[in-house]
C-alpha positions as a Markdown table, in Angstrom:
| # | Residue | x | y | z |
|---|---|---|---|---|
| 1 | Unk | 94.3 | 87.5 | 128.7 |
| 2 | Unk | 98.0 | 86.8 | 128.3 |
| 3 | Unk | 100.6 | 89.5 | 128.6 |
| 4 | Unk | 102.4 | 90.0 | 125.3 |
| 5 | Unk | 105.8 | 91.7 | 125.4 |
| 6 | Unk | 106.4 | 94.6 | 122.9 |
| 7 | Unk | 108.9 | 92.8 | 120.8 |
| 8 | Unk | 107.3 | 89.3 | 120.9 |
| 9 | Unk | 103.8 | 90.7 | 120.3 |
| 10 | Unk | 104.6 | 92.9 | 117.4 |
| 11 | Unk | 106.9 | 90.3 | 115.9 |
| 12 | Unk | 104.0 | 87.7 | 116.0 |
| 13 | Unk | 101.6 | 90.2 | 114.4 |
| 14 | Unk | 104.2 | 90.9 | 111.7 |
| 15 | Unk | 104.6 | 87.2 | 110.9 |
| 16 | Unk | 100.9 | 86.7 | 110.4 |
| 17 | Unk | 100.6 | 89.9 | 108.3 |
| 18 | Unk | 103.4 | 88.7 | 106.0 |
| 19 | Unk | 101.5 | 85.4 | 105.6 |
| 20 | Unk | 98.4 | 87.3 | 104.7 |
| 21 | Unk | 100.2 | 89.4 | 102.2 |
| 22 | Unk | 101.5 | 86.3 | 100.5 |
| 23 | Unk | 97.9 | 84.8 | 100.4 |
| 24 | Unk | 96.5 | 88.0 | 99.1 |
| 25 | Unk | 99.1 | 88.2 | 96.3 |
| 26 | Unk | 98.4 | 84.6 | 95.4 |
| 27 | Unk | 94.6 | 85.1 | 95.4 |
| 28 | Unk | 94.8 | 88.2 | 93.2 |
| 29 | Unk | 96.7 | 86.3 | 90.5 |
| 30 | Unk | 95.7 | 83.6 | 88.0 |
| 31 | Unk | 94.0 | 81.2 | 88.3 |
| 32 | Unk | 92.1 | 82.6 | 91.2 |
| 33 | Unk | 91.1 | 86.0 | 89.8 |
| 34 | Unk | 91.0 | 87.2 | 86.3 |
| 35 | Unk | 89.7 | 90.7 | 86.8 |
| 36 | Unk | 90.0 | 93.7 | 89.1 |
| 37 | Unk | 87.2 | 92.5 | 91.4 |
| 38 | Unk | 88.0 | 91.9 | 95.0 |
| 39 | Unk | 89.1 | 88.4 | 96.1 |
| 40 | Unk | 85.8 | 87.4 | 97.6 |
| 41 | Unk | 83.8 | 88.8 | 94.7 |
| 42 | Unk | 86.0 | 86.9 | 92.2 |
| 43 | Unk | 85.6 | 83.7 | 94.2 |
| 44 | Unk | 81.8 | 83.9 | 94.3 |
| 45 | Unk | 81.7 | 84.8 | 90.6 |
| 46 | Unk | 84.0 | 81.9 | 89.7 |
| 47 | Unk | 82.0 | 79.3 | 91.6 |
| 48 | Unk | 78.7 | 80.6 | 90.3 |
| 49 | Unk | 80.1 | 80.4 | 86.7 |
| 50 | Unk | 82.1 | 77.2 | 86.9 |
| 51 | Unk | 80.9 | 75.4 | 90.0 |
| 52 | Unk | 82.5 | 74.9 | 93.4 |
| 53 | Unk | 84.7 | 71.8 | 92.6 |
| 54 | Unk | 86.7 | 73.8 | 89.9 |
| 55 | Unk | 87.6 | 76.4 | 92.5 |
| 56 | Unk | 88.0 | 74.3 | 95.5 |
| 57 | Unk | 91.7 | 75.2 | 95.8 |
| 58 | Unk | 90.8 | 78.8 | 96.6 |
| 59 | Unk | 88.6 | 78.0 | 99.6 |
| 60 | Unk | 91.4 | 76.8 | 102.0 |
| 61 | Unk | 93.4 | 79.9 | 101.2 |
| 62 | Unk | 90.4 | 82.1 | 102.0 |
| 63 | Unk | 89.9 | 80.2 | 105.3 |
| 64 | Unk | 93.6 | 80.7 | 106.1 |
| 65 | Unk | 93.2 | 84.4 | 105.6 |
| 66 | Unk | 90.2 | 84.5 | 107.9 |
| 67 | Unk | 92.1 | 82.5 | 110.5 |
| 68 | Unk | 95.0 | 84.9 | 110.2 |
| 69 | Unk | 92.7 | 87.9 | 110.8 |
| 70 | Unk | 91.5 | 86.2 | 114.0 |
| 71 | Unk | 95.1 | 85.6 | 115.1 |
| 72 | Unk | 96.1 | 89.2 | 114.3 |
| 73 | Unk | 93.1 | 90.6 | 116.2 |
| 74 | Unk | 93.8 | 88.3 | 119.2 |
| 75 | Unk | 97.5 | 89.3 | 119.3 |
| 76 | Unk | 96.7 | 93.0 | 119.0 |
| 77 | Unk | 94.0 | 92.8 | 121.7 |
| 78 | Unk | 96.5 | 91.2 | 124.1 |
| 79 | Unk | 99.1 | 93.8 | 123.2 |
| 80 | Unk | 96.9 | 96.9 | 123.2 |
| 81 | Unk | 97.2 | 97.6 | 127.0 |
| 82 | Unk | 101.0 | 97.9 | 126.6 |
| 83 | Unk | 100.9 | 99.9 | 123.4 |
| 84 | Unk | 103.1 | 103.0 | 123.6 |
| 85 | Unk | 101.2 | 105.1 | 121.0 |
| 86 | Unk | 97.5 | 105.9 | 120.5 |
| 87 | Unk | 98.0 | 105.4 | 116.8 |
| 88 | Unk | 98.7 | 101.7 | 117.3 |
| 89 | Unk | 95.6 | 101.4 | 119.4 |
| 90 | Unk | 93.5 | 103.2 | 116.8 |
| 91 | Unk | 94.9 | 101.0 | 114.0 |
| 92 | Unk | 94.2 | 97.9 | 116.0 |
| 93 | Unk | 90.6 | 99.0 | 116.6 |
| 94 | Unk | 90.2 | 99.6 | 112.8 |
| 95 | Unk | 91.7 | 96.3 | 112.0 |
| 96 | Unk | 89.4 | 94.6 | 114.5 |
| 97 | Unk | 86.3 | 96.2 | 112.8 |
| 98 | Unk | 87.7 | 95.2 | 109.3 |
| 99 | Unk | 88.2 | 91.6 | 110.4 |
| 100 | Unk | 84.7 | 91.4 | 111.7 |
| 101 | Unk | 83.3 | 92.7 | 108.4 |
| 102 | Unk | 85.3 | 90.2 | 106.4 |
| 103 | Unk | 84.3 | 87.4 | 108.7 |
| 104 | Unk | 80.6 | 88.3 | 108.2 |
| 105 | Unk | 80.9 | 88.3 | 104.5 |
C-alpha cells in the first residue's frame, strides 16, 4: 500500500469529500428528489413511478458518489498507519463500514 503523507493524504480526502457534498446537495434538490426521503429511496421511487429513462441523469451522479466513497476509503486506509489521533482512525473505520453499506444497497 502506498505511503500517504499527512498533508497530501488529508488534502486528497478533503477534495473528494467536497465533491461528494456537492453531489449530495444536487441530489437532494429538484428534479432529483421532491420529498424528505433519502437519495437512494427517492431514486428508486422515481424510477418505479416514472421509469428509468426519465431519471437517467441521476444514475451517473449516484455512481460518482459510490466511486468517491471507494476513493475516500482507499485514501484513509493508506493514511491510517500514520494517523496521529485515534479519533481519526475510529472515524475512518466508521466511514469504511458506511461505504460498504451504501455499496451493498
